[in-house]
PDB file of N, CA, C and O in Angstrom:
ATOM      1  N   MET A   1       0.844  -1.174   0.000  1.00  0.00           N
ATOM      2  CA  MET A   1       0.000   0.000   0.000  1.00  0.00           C
ATOM      3  C   MET A   1       0.889   1.236   0.000  1.00  0.00           C
ATOM      4  O   MET A   1       1.783   1.357   0.837  1.00  0.00           O
ATOM      5  N   ALA A   2       0.656   2.132  -0.908  1.00  0.00           N
ATOM      6  CA  ALA A   2       1.454   3.354  -1.000  1.00  0.00           C
ATOM      7  C   ALA A   2       1.088   4.296   0.139  1.00  0.00           C
ATOM      8  O   ALA A   2      -0.068   4.385   0.552  1.00  0.00           O
ATOM      9  N   ARG A   3       2.095   4.988   0.631  1.00  0.00           N
ATOM     10  CA  ARG A   3       1.813   5.942   1.705  1.00  0.00           C
ATOM     11  C   ARG A   3       1.234   7.216   1.101  1.00  0.00           C
ATOM     12  O   ARG A   3       1.493   7.528  -0.062  1.00  0.00           O
ATOM     13  N   PRO A   4       0.453   7.952   1.885  1.00  0.00           N
ATOM     14  CA  PRO A   4      -0.161   9.172   1.363  1.00  0.00           C
ATOM     15  C   PRO A   4       0.879  10.264   1.114  1.00  0.00           C
ATOM     16  O   PRO A   4       1.931  10.290   1.753  1.00  0.00           O
ATOM     17  N   LYS A   5       0.574  11.156   0.187  1.00  0.00           N
ATOM     18  CA  LYS A   5       1.459  12.268  -0.126  1.00  0.00           C
ATOM     19  C   LYS A   5       1.561  13.196   1.080  1.00  0.00           C
ATOM     20  O   LYS A   5       0.561  13.487   1.735  1.00  0.00           O
ATOM     21  N   ASN A   6       2.776  13.657   1.366  1.00  0.00           N
ATOM     22  CA  ASN A   6       3.002  14.585   2.463  1.00  0.00           C
ATOM     23  C   ASN A   6       2.387  15.930   2.102  1.00  0.00           C
ATOM     24  O   ASN A   6       2.722  16.511   1.070  1.00  0.00           O
ATOM     25  N   THR A   7       1.495  16.422   2.941  1.00  0.00           N
ATOM     26  CA  THR A   7       0.838  17.695   2.672  1.00  0.00           C
ATOM     27  C   THR A   7       1.635  18.883   3.209  1.00  0.00           C
ATOM     28  O   THR A   7       1.290  20.031   2.930  1.00  0.00           O
ATOM     29  N   LEU A   8       2.686  18.624   3.970  1.00  0.00           N
ATOM     30  CA  LEU A   8       3.533  19.694   4.494  1.00  0.00           C
ATOM     31  C   LEU A   8       4.742  19.887   3.597  1.00  0.00           C
ATOM     32  O   LEU A   8       5.255  18.932   3.012  1.00  0.00           O
ATOM     33  N   ASP A   9       5.194  21.132   3.492  1.00  0.00           N
ATOM     34  CA  ASP A   9       6.438  21.390   2.777  1.00  0.00           C
ATOM     35  C   ASP A   9       7.579  20.740   3.551  1.00  0.00           C
ATOM     36  O   ASP A   9       7.577  20.733   4.782  1.00  0.00           O
ATOM     37  N   THR A  10       8.540  20.203   2.835  1.00  0.00           N
ATOM     38  CA  THR A  10       9.694  19.592   3.486  1.00  0.00           C
ATOM     39  C   THR A  10      10.947  20.389   3.146  1.00  0.00           C
ATOM     40  O   THR A  10      11.012  21.079   2.129  1.00  0.00           O
ATOM     41  N   ILE A  11      11.932  20.275   4.020  1.00  0.00           N
ATOM     42  CA  ILE A  11      13.236  20.873   3.776  1.00  0.00           C
ATOM     43  C   ILE A  11      14.281  19.792   3.944  1.00  0.00           C
ATOM     44  O   ILE A  11      14.056  18.803   4.641  1.00  0.00           O
ATOM     45  N   GLN A  12      15.395  19.973   3.322  1.00  0.00           N
ATOM     46  CA  GLN A  12      16.479  19.008   3.432  1.00  0.00           C
ATOM     47  C   GLN A  12      17.474  19.488   4.465  1.00  0.00           C
ATOM     48  O   GLN A  12      17.829  20.666   4.494  1.00  0.00           O
ATOM     49  N   ILE A  13      17.931  18.568   5.322  1.00  0.00           N
ATOM     50  CA  ILE A  13      18.995  18.873   6.269  1.00  0.00           C
ATOM     51  C   ILE A  13      20.093  17.833   6.073  1.00  0.00           C
ATOM     52  O   ILE A  13      19.849  16.751   5.541  1.00  0.00           O
ATOM     53  N   THR A  14      21.279  18.166   6.499  1.00  0.00           N
ATOM     54  CA  THR A  14      22.403  17.241   6.436  1.00  0.00           C
ATOM     55  C   THR A  14      22.824  16.906   7.851  1.00  0.00           C
ATOM     56  O   THR A  14      22.994  17.795   8.685  1.00  0.00           O
ATOM     57  N   VAL A  15      22.992  15.625   8.121  1.00  0.00           N
ATOM     58  CA  VAL A  15      23.407  15.162   9.432  1.00  0.00           C
ATOM     59  C   VAL A  15      24.718  14.404   9.274  1.00  0.00           C
ATOM     60  O   VAL A  15      24.828  13.496   8.450  1.00  0.00           O
ATOM     61  N   SER A  16      25.702  14.783  10.067  1.00  0.00           N
ATOM     62  CA  SER A  16      26.969  14.043  10.091  1.00  0.00           C
ATOM     63  C   SER A  16      26.958  13.129  11.304  1.00  0.00           C
ATOM     64  O   SER A  16      26.552  13.534  12.393  1.00  0.00           O
ATOM     65  N   THR A  17      27.401  11.909  11.114  1.00  0.00           N
ATOM     66  CA  THR A  17      27.389  10.948  12.203  1.00  0.00           C
ATOM     67  C   THR A  17      28.575  10.003  12.079  1.00  0.00           C
ATOM     68  O   THR A  17      29.386  10.129  11.161  1.00  0.00           O
ATOM     69  N   THR A  18      28.670   9.079  12.985  1.00  0.00           N
ATOM     70  CA  THR A  18      29.772   8.118  12.958  1.00  0.00           C
ATOM     71  C   THR A  18      29.409   6.933  12.073  1.00  0.00           C
ATOM     72  O   THR A  18      28.243   6.720  11.742  1.00  0.00           O
ATOM     73  N   GLN A  19      30.412   6.179  11.703  1.00  0.00           N
ATOM     74  CA  GLN A  19      30.172   4.973  10.903  1.00  0.00           C
ATOM     75  C   GLN A  19      29.314   3.982  11.679  1.00  0.00           C
ATOM     76  O   GLN A  19      28.490   3.284  11.088  1.00  0.00           O
ATOM     77  N   GLN A  20      29.495   3.913  12.993  1.00  0.00           N
ATOM     78  CA  GLN A  20      28.714   2.992  13.813  1.00  0.00           C
ATOM     79  C   GLN A  20      27.212   3.321  13.734  1.00  0.00           C
ATOM     80  O   GLN A  20      26.379   2.424  13.600  1.00  0.00           O
ATOM     81  N   VAL A  21      26.882   4.609  13.817  1.00  0.00           N
ATOM     82  CA  VAL A  21      25.475   5.005  13.717  1.00  0.00           C
ATOM     83  C   VAL A  21      24.955   4.681  12.320  1.00  0.00           C
ATOM     84  O   VAL A  21      23.843   4.173  12.178  1.00  0.00           O
ATOM     85  N   ARG A  22      25.729   4.963  11.313  1.00  0.00           N
ATOM     86  CA  ARG A  22      25.333   4.650   9.930  1.00  0.00           C
ATOM     87  C   ARG A  22      25.073   3.152   9.770  1.00  0.00           C
ATOM     88  O   ARG A  22      24.092   2.747   9.147  1.00  0.00           O
ATOM     89  N   ASP A  23      25.959   2.337  10.339  1.00  0.00           N
ATOM     90  CA  ASP A  23      25.787   0.882  10.249  1.00  0.00           C
ATOM     91  C   ASP A  23      24.505   0.424  10.936  1.00  0.00           C
ATOM     92  O   ASP A  23      23.807  -0.458  10.435  1.00  0.00           O
ATOM     93  N   LEU A  24      24.200   1.023  12.083  1.00  0.00           N
ATOM     94  CA  LEU A  24      22.973   0.659  12.803  1.00  0.00           C
ATOM     95  C   LEU A  24      21.730   1.084  12.018  1.00  0.00           C
ATOM     96  O   LEU A  24      20.741   0.354  11.972  1.00  0.00           O
ATOM     97  N   LEU A  25      21.785   2.259  11.404  1.00  0.00           N
ATOM     98  CA  LEU A  25      20.671   2.694  10.561  1.00  0.00           C
ATOM     99  C   LEU A  25      20.484   1.742   9.384  1.00  0.00           C
ATOM    100  O   LEU A  25      19.355   1.417   9.014  1.00  0.00           O
ATOM    101  N   GLU A  26      21.575   1.303   8.807  1.00  0.00           N
ATOM    102  CA  GLU A  26      21.518   0.346   7.694  1.00  0.00           C
ATOM    103  C   GLU A  26      20.894  -0.969   8.159  1.00  0.00           C
ATOM    104  O   GLU A  26      20.080  -1.556   7.447  1.00  0.00           O
ATOM    105  N   LEU A  27      21.270  -1.429   9.340  1.00  0.00           N
ATOM    106  CA  LEU A  27      20.711  -2.660   9.883  1.00  0.00           C
ATOM    107  C   LEU A  27      19.199  -2.537  10.069  1.00  0.00           C
ATOM    108  O   LEU A  27      18.448  -3.438   9.694  1.00  0.00           O
ATOM    109  N   LEU A  28      18.761  -1.432  10.642  1.00  0.00           N
ATOM    110  CA  LEU A  28      17.324  -1.207  10.822  1.00  0.00           C
ATOM    111  C   LEU A  28      16.608  -1.130   9.474  1.00  0.00           C
ATOM    112  O   LEU A  28      15.489  -1.622   9.332  1.00  0.00           O
ATOM    113  N   THR A  29      17.249  -0.519   8.498  1.00  0.00           N
ATOM    114  CA  THR A  29      16.666  -0.424   7.161  1.00  0.00           C
ATOM    115  C   THR A  29      16.507  -1.812   6.555  1.00  0.00           C
ATOM    116  O   THR A  29      15.467  -2.120   5.972  1.00  0.00           O
ATOM    117  N   GLU A  30      17.518  -2.639   6.687  1.00  0.00           N
ATOM    118  CA  GLU A  30      17.457  -4.000   6.147  1.00  0.00           C
ATOM    119  C   GLU A  30      16.344  -4.811   6.798  1.00  0.00           C
ATOM    120  O   GLU A  30      15.759  -5.689   6.164  1.00  0.00           O
ATOM    121  N   GLN A  31      16.049  -4.517   8.067  1.00  0.00           N
ATOM    122  CA  GLN A  31      14.966  -5.216   8.762  1.00  0.00           C
ATOM    123  C   GLN A  31      13.602  -4.740   8.297  1.00  0.00           C
ATOM    124  O   GLN A  31      12.594  -5.408   8.529  1.00  0.00           O
ATOM    125  N   GLY A  32      13.567  -3.588   7.639  1.00  0.00           N
ATOM    126  CA  GLY A  32      12.340  -3.084   7.055  1.00  0.00           C
ATOM    127  C   GLY A  32      11.346  -2.496   8.040  1.00  0.00           C
ATOM    128  O   GLY A  32      10.176  -2.323   7.699  1.00  0.00           O
ATOM    129  N   LEU A  33      11.779  -2.188   9.245  1.00  0.00           N
ATOM    130  CA  LEU A  33      10.852  -1.700  10.264  1.00  0.00           C
ATOM    131  C   LEU A  33      10.652  -0.189  10.234  1.00  0.00           C
ATOM    132  O   LEU A  33       9.599   0.300  10.642  1.00  0.00           O
ATOM    133  N   TYR A  34      11.644   0.555   9.759  1.00  0.00           N
ATOM    134  CA  TYR A  34      11.595   2.011   9.872  1.00  0.00           C
ATOM    135  C   TYR A  34      11.655   2.750   8.548  1.00  0.00           C
ATOM    136  O   TYR A  34      11.318   3.933   8.491  1.00  0.00           O
ATOM    137  N   GLY A  35      12.069   2.091   7.495  1.00  0.00           N
ATOM    138  CA  GLY A  35      12.140   2.788   6.221  1.00  0.00           C
ATOM    139  C   GLY A  35      12.746   1.927   5.137  1.00  0.00           C
ATOM    140  O   GLY A  35      13.261   0.838   5.387  1.00  0.00           O
ATOM    141  N   LYS A  36      12.669   2.450   3.918  1.00  0.00           N
ATOM    142  CA  LYS A  36      13.183   1.698   2.777  1.00  0.00           C
ATOM    143  C   LYS A  36      14.618   2.072   2.424  1.00  0.00           C
ATOM    144  O   LYS A  36      15.244   1.427   1.583  1.00  0.00           O
ATOM    145  N   ASN A  37      15.142   3.126   3.074  1.00  0.00           N
ATOM    146  CA  ASN A  37      16.547   3.495   2.901  1.00  0.00           C
ATOM    147  C   ASN A  37      17.026   4.162   4.194  1.00  0.00           C
ATOM    148  O   ASN A  37      16.220   4.465   5.073  1.00  0.00           O
ATOM    149  N   VAL A  38      18.308   4.384   4.304  1.00  0.00           N
ATOM    150  CA  VAL A  38      18.882   4.919   5.545  1.00  0.00           C
ATOM    151  C   VAL A  38      18.317   6.296   5.878  1.00  0.00           C
ATOM    152  O   VAL A  38      18.044   6.583   7.043  1.00  0.00           O
ATOM    153  N   ALA A  39      18.140   7.144   4.881  1.00  0.00           N
ATOM    154  CA  ALA A  39      17.613   8.488   5.136  1.00  0.00           C
ATOM    155  C   ALA A  39      16.187   8.419   5.684  1.00  0.00           C
ATOM    156  O   ALA A  39      15.846   9.141   6.621  1.00  0.00           O
ATOM    157  N   GLU A  40      15.365   7.563   5.109  1.00  0.00           N
ATOM    158  CA  GLU A  40      13.988   7.424   5.587  1.00  0.00           C
ATOM    159  C   GLU A  40      13.955   6.820   6.990  1.00  0.00           C
ATOM    160  O   GLU A  40      13.137   7.218   7.820  1.00  0.00           O
ATOM    161  N   THR A  41      14.832   5.871   7.252  1.00  0.00           N
ATOM    162  CA  THR A  41      14.922   5.280   8.587  1.00  0.00           C
ATOM    163  C   THR A  41      15.309   6.335   9.611  1.00  0.00           C
ATOM    164  O   THR A  41      14.703   6.407  10.680  1.00  0.00           O
ATOM    165  N   ALA A  42      16.307   7.155   9.303  1.00  0.00           N
ATOM    166  CA  ALA A  42      16.718   8.223  10.216  1.00  0.00           C
ATOM    167  C   ALA A  42      15.567   9.201  10.434  1.00  0.00           C
ATOM    168  O   ALA A  42      15.308   9.613  11.565  1.00  0.00           O
ATOM    169  N   HIS A  43      14.884   9.568   9.371  1.00  0.00           N
ATOM    170  CA  HIS A  43      13.739  10.486   9.460  1.00  0.00           C
ATOM    171  C   HIS A  43      12.671   9.927  10.403  1.00  0.00           C
ATOM    172  O   HIS A  43      12.166  10.637  11.272  1.00  0.00           O
ATOM    173  N   ASN A  44      12.338   8.667  10.225  1.00  0.00           N
ATOM    174  CA  ASN A  44      11.290   8.061  11.043  1.00  0.00           C
ATOM    175  C   ASN A  44      11.711   7.935  12.504  1.00  0.00           C
ATOM    176  O   ASN A  44      10.879   8.091  13.397  1.00  0.00           O
ATOM    177  N   LEU A  45      12.968   7.660  12.759  1.00  0.00           N
ATOM    178  CA  LEU A  45      13.442   7.586  14.139  1.00  0.00           C
ATOM    179  C   LEU A  45      13.420   8.955  14.808  1.00  0.00           C
ATOM    180  O   LEU A  45      13.073   9.065  15.984  1.00  0.00           O
ATOM    181  N   VAL A  46      13.784   9.983  14.077  1.00  0.00           N
ATOM    182  CA  VAL A  46      13.732  11.342  14.632  1.00  0.00           C
ATOM    183  C   VAL A  46      12.285  11.715  14.946  1.00  0.00           C
ATOM    184  O   VAL A  46      12.000  12.244  16.020  1.00  0.00           O
ATOM    185  N   LYS A  47      11.373  11.442  14.015  1.00  0.00           N
ATOM    186  CA  LYS A  47       9.953  11.742  14.263  1.00  0.00           C
ATOM    187  C   LYS A  47       9.441  10.993  15.487  1.00  0.00           C
ATOM    188  O   LYS A  47       8.707  11.554  16.301  1.00  0.00           O
ATOM    189  N   GLU A  48       9.825   9.738  15.616  1.00  0.00           N
ATOM    190  CA  GLU A  48       9.385   8.934  16.758  1.00  0.00           C
ATOM    191  C   GLU A  48       9.881   9.537  18.077  1.00  0.00           C
ATOM    192  O   GLU A  48       9.132   9.619  19.051  1.00  0.00           O
ATOM    193  N   LYS A  49      11.137   9.953  18.095  1.00  0.00           N
ATOM    194  CA  LYS A  49      11.693  10.547  19.307  1.00  0.00           C
ATOM    195  C   LYS A  49      11.039  11.893  19.613  1.00  0.00           C
ATOM    196  O   LYS A  49      10.775  12.189  20.779  1.00  0.00           O
ATOM    197  N   LEU A  50      10.775  12.704  18.608  1.00  0.00           N
ATOM    198  CA  LEU A  50      10.109  13.985  18.825  1.00  0.00           C
ATOM    199  C   LEU A  50       8.713  13.782  19.403  1.00  0.00           C
ATOM    200  O   LEU A  50       8.303  14.512  20.306  1.00  0.00           O
ATOM    201  N   ARG A  51       7.986  12.803  18.893  1.00  0.00           N
ATOM    202  CA  ARG A  51       6.657  12.498  19.449  1.00  0.00           C
ATOM    203  C   ARG A  51       6.765  12.104  20.924  1.00  0.00           C
ATOM    204  O   ARG A  51       5.954  12.518  21.752  1.00  0.00           O
ATOM    205  N   GLU A  52       7.773  11.305  21.229  1.00  0.00           N
ATOM    206  CA  GLU A  52       7.998  10.892  22.615  1.00  0.00           C
ATOM    207  C   GLU A  52       8.280  12.105  23.510  1.00  0.00           C
ATOM    208  O   GLU A  52       7.742  12.203  24.613  1.00  0.00           O
ATOM    209  N   LEU A  53       9.117  13.017  23.037  1.00  0.00           N
ATOM    210  CA  LEU A  53       9.425  14.215  23.822  1.00  0.00           C
ATOM    211  C   LEU A  53       8.191  15.094  24.010  1.00  0.00           C
ATOM    212  O   LEU A  53       8.016  15.690  25.072  1.00  0.00           O
ATOM    213  N   ILE A  54       7.342  15.180  23.002  1.00  0.00           N
ATOM    214  CA  ILE A  54       6.092  15.945  23.122  1.00  0.00           C
ATOM    215  C   ILE A  54       5.191  15.298  24.168  1.00  0.00           C
ATOM    216  O   ILE A  54       4.641  15.986  25.029  1.00  0.00           O
ATOM    217  N   GLU A  55       5.041  13.983  24.094  1.00  0.00           N
ATOM    218  CA  GLU A  55       4.178  13.280  25.039  1.00  0.00           C
ATOM    219  C   GLU A  55       4.675  13.429  26.480  1.00  0.00           C
ATOM    220  O   GLU A  55       3.868  13.481  27.407  1.00  0.00           O
ATOM    221  N   ARG A  56       5.970  13.496  26.671  1.00  0.00           N
ATOM    222  CA  ARG A  56       6.547  13.651  28.018  1.00  0.00           C
ATOM    223  C   ARG A  56       6.550  15.098  28.496  1.00  0.00           C
ATOM    224  O   ARG A  56       6.933  15.377  29.632  1.00  0.00           O
ATOM    225  N   GLY A  57       6.128  16.016  27.637  1.00  0.00           N
ATOM    226  CA  GLY A  57       6.063  17.419  28.018  1.00  0.00           C
ATOM    227  C   GLY A  57       7.368  18.181  27.867  1.00  0.00           C
ATOM    228  O   GLY A  57       7.485  19.304  28.357  1.00  0.00           O
ATOM    229  N   HIS A  58       8.345  17.596  27.200  1.00  0.00           N
ATOM    230  CA  HIS A  58       9.632  18.261  27.003  1.00  0.00           C
ATOM    231  C   HIS A  58       9.626  19.206  25.804  1.00  0.00           C
ATOM    232  O   HIS A  58      10.500  20.065  25.687  1.00  0.00           O
ATOM    233  N   LEU A  59       8.655  19.053  24.919  1.00  0.00           N
ATOM    234  CA  LEU A  59       8.482  19.929  23.757  1.00  0.00           C
ATOM    235  C   LEU A  59       7.020  20.348  23.676  1.00  0.00           C
ATOM    236  O   LEU A  59       6.138  19.597  24.091  1.00  0.00           O
ATOM    237  N   PRO A  60       6.755  21.540  23.145  1.00  0.00           N
ATOM    238  CA  PRO A  60       5.363  21.956  22.991  1.00  0.00           C
ATOM    239  C   PRO A  60       4.675  21.130  21.901  1.00  0.00           C
ATOM    240  O   PRO A  60       5.331  20.598  21.005  1.00  0.00           O
ATOM    241  N   ARG A  61       3.370  21.032  21.987  1.00  0.00           N
ATOM    242  CA  ARG A  61       2.599  20.277  20.985  1.00  0.00           C
ATOM    243  C   ARG A  61       2.603  20.965  19.629  1.00  0.00           C
ATOM    244  O   ARG A  61       2.455  20.303  18.602  1.00  0.00           O
ATOM    245  N   SER A  62       2.767  22.268  19.610  1.00  0.00           N
ATOM    246  CA  SER A  62       2.874  22.990  18.343  1.00  0.00           C
ATOM    247  C   SER A  62       3.968  24.034  18.490  1.00  0.00           C
ATOM    248  O   SER A  62       4.284  24.489  19.589  1.00  0.00           O
ATOM    249  N   THR A  63       4.533  24.398  17.354  1.00  0.00           N
ATOM    250  CA  THR A  63       5.598  25.408  17.363  1.00  0.00           C
ATOM    251  C   THR A  63       5.128  26.634  16.610  1.00  0.00           C
ATOM    252  O   THR A  63       4.344  26.525  15.668  1.00  0.00           O
ATOM    253  N   PRO A  64       5.606  27.811  17.022  1.00  0.00           N
ATOM    254  CA  PRO A  64       5.227  29.016  16.272  1.00  0.00           C
ATOM    255  C   PRO A  64       5.832  28.966  14.876  1.00  0.00           C
ATOM    256  O   PRO A  64       6.856  28.321  14.653  1.00  0.00           O
ATOM    257  N   ASN A  65       5.186  29.655  13.940  1.00  0.00           N
ATOM    258  CA  ASN A  65       5.698  29.732  12.575  1.00  0.00           C
ATOM    259  C   ASN A  65       6.979  30.565  12.586  1.00  0.00           C
ATOM    260  O   ASN A  65       6.941  31.770  12.833  1.00  0.00           O
ATOM    261  N   THR A  66       8.108  29.918  12.318  1.00  0.00           N
ATOM    262  CA  THR A  66       9.393  30.611  12.336  1.00  0.00           C
ATOM    263  C   THR A  66       9.939  30.844  10.931  1.00  0.00           C
ATOM    264  O   THR A  66      11.053  31.345  10.776  1.00  0.00           O
ATOM    265  N   ASN A  67       9.168  30.487   9.911  1.00  0.00           N
ATOM    266  CA  ASN A  67       9.605  30.667   8.540  1.00  0.00           C
ATOM    267  C   ASN A  67       9.061  31.995   8.020  1.00  0.00           C
ATOM    268  O   ASN A  67       7.856  32.124   7.803  1.00  0.00           O
ATOM    269  N   PRO A  68       9.953  33.009   7.813  1.00  0.00           N
ATOM    270  CA  PRO A  68       9.465  34.320   7.390  1.00  0.00           C
ATOM    271  C   PRO A  68       8.706  34.294   6.069  1.00  0.00           C
ATOM    272  O   PRO A  68       7.843  35.145   5.850  1.00  0.00           O
ATOM    273  N   SER A  69       8.999  33.349   5.184  1.00  0.00           N
ATOM    274  CA  SER A  69       8.293  33.299   3.903  1.00  0.00           C
ATOM    275  C   SER A  69       6.871  32.785   4.070  1.00  0.00           C
ATOM    276  O   SER A  69       6.058  32.924   3.156  1.00  0.00           O
ATOM    277  N   GLN A  70       6.556  32.199   5.206  1.00  0.00           N
ATOM    278  CA  GLN A  70       5.227  31.651   5.465  1.00  0.00           C
ATOM    279  C   GLN A  70       4.347  32.649   6.210  1.00  0.00           C
ATOM    280  O   GLN A  70       3.145  32.418   6.340  1.00  0.00           O
ATOM    281  N   GLY A  71       4.914  33.757   6.704  1.00  0.00           N
ATOM    282  CA  GLY A  71       4.121  34.529   7.587  1.00  0.00           C
ATOM    283  C   GLY A  71       3.900  35.937   7.302  1.00  0.00           C
ATOM    284  O   GLY A  71       3.213  36.620   8.061  1.00  0.00           O
TER     285      GLY A  71
END
């Protein structure tokens, strides 16, 4: 089943990490639990952690619009 189209604008970021972290992301990707490639796996893990931080009250449920082109 195809996933629905993202209705939010996306931006690209670059993350530098160690080979060990890259290898672990690759392992998770091969298991097919978090994504179809390393970038998607990293994206999904970050989203999962952010949701956890929101639920624990460490982050607000919504953020103010900080993009000047949007406001």
